[in-house]
C-alpha positions, 0 to 999 in steps of 0.5 A: 598637501595641496590646497584647492587654490594651489597649482600642483607642482611636478610634471603634468599628468597625461590626459586619461585615455579612453579604452579602445572601441570596436568600429561600428558598422552600419547594419543593412536592413532590407527595405521595401514592402514585406511580401508574402511568399506565394504558395507556389514557391513554398510548395517548390521549397517543400518539394526540394526537401523531398528531392534531398530525401530522394537523393538519400534513398538513391544512396541506400538503393545503390548499397542495397543493390550491390549484386545488380551493380556487380552483374552490370560491371561483369556483363560490360565485357571487361575481363576482371578478376574477382578482386578487381570486380569487388574493387570496381563495385566498391568504387562505384558505390563510394562514387555514388555515395559522394555524388548523392551527398553532393546532391542532398547538399545542393537540394538543401542549398537551393531550398534555402536560397529560393525560400529567401527569394534569391533570384539567382537561386531560381536560375541555378535551380533551373540549370541544375534541373536541366542537368538532372534531365540530361544525366537521367536520359543518359542513364537510361542508355546504360539500362534500367536499374532501380537507381535509374528509376529513382533518377526518373522520379527525381527528374519529374520532381525537378520539372514540377519544382521548376514549373512552380518556381517560374509561375507568375506569382513566384516571379512577382515574389522574386522581383519584390525581394530583389527590389528590397535588396537593391 
C-alpha cells in the first residue's frame, strides 16, 4: 500500500490519452441583408413547375398518339416492314420519354436554383429557353402534331419565364443574393 507521501515504485504510467475528435470545419453563413424574393421571380419559379408538368403531359401525349407516330414514320418514304415499323415507333416513344424526363429534371433544377437567387441559374435558364425555341421551330418543319403543340405552349411559357427572370426587381434580387455569398 502506498502512502500519500510516498513516491510510487515501478515504471511510470503513460499520460491519459484523449479520445479522437473530429476536426471542426467552419460553417459558412450567408452574410448580407435579407432580401425578399420579388413577385416576378416567385411567379417565374411557379411557371417552371408548370413547365415540368407540361413535360410530363408531353410524354403521356406521345404514348397516347402512337398511331400518329406510326403514320408519320410510314409516310416518311422509308420502306419498313411491319416489325421494323413497330420497332421505330417504340424507339421513338422511349427516346421521347427519356428526353421528356430529362426536361422535367431540368425544369425542377432551374426552379430550385432560381428560387435560391443563383445568378448562374438565370443564365442557364436563358440558354435552355433559347434552345427550346430553336427545337420547337425545327419541330414545326416536320409537321404539326399534338406533341409540337405542347412544345409551342412550352415555348410561350419559357418566354414568359425569361421575361420575369430578367425584370429589374429580379435582377436586383440576384445581385443582392450574389453579394451575400461573396
